[in-house]
C-alpha positions, 0 to 999 in steps of 0.5 A: 874648475881649479879654483873650485877644487883649491878652494874645496881643499882649503876647506877640508883641510880648514875642517879636518886638520886639527881632528887629523892631528888628534886622531893621529896623536892619539893612535901613536899613544896607543900604538907606543903604549901597546908595543911597550907593553907586549914587549914588558910581556915578551921579553921576560918570555923569551928570556926565561926559555934562553935561561931555562934551556941554558940552566935548567929549569931552576932558574926559572924564579930567580930569573923573575925576581931579578927581572922584576927587581931591573924593571923596577930600577928602571922605574926609579933610576935617572934615564941616563943611567937606565938607557946605559944598563939597557945599551950594556945588556944589548951589547952582551946580547948582541956579543953571544949572537956574534959568538953564536954566527961565527960559531955556525958560519961553517955549517951554513956556508956548507948547507948553502953549497950542498942547496945550490949543488941540489939546485942546479942538479935538476 
């Protein structure tokens, strides 16, 4: 029976092997495309909301033009330059998040302590 099972497994691999690879490759390509497209929609939206909160509603149009310009530049510049610009913007985002975390750390500690005090009082 074991030899029969091995033969069935071998036949299954021979029959489904190439088709499964093509199917999985299609899934990876479609997933990558959808991730990139959804990021291209979501990132500028959240950036626009953040800039509107910080600088008012009048910043929306210049932000959109700047974002479209940067997308165009990313398409025509060399890959290394595009990644370097992206790394710079990610670093700037991380820096502002770090400043916010440090600024709110005292409040977070206070809220956590109050939570545990209330939890232990029950």
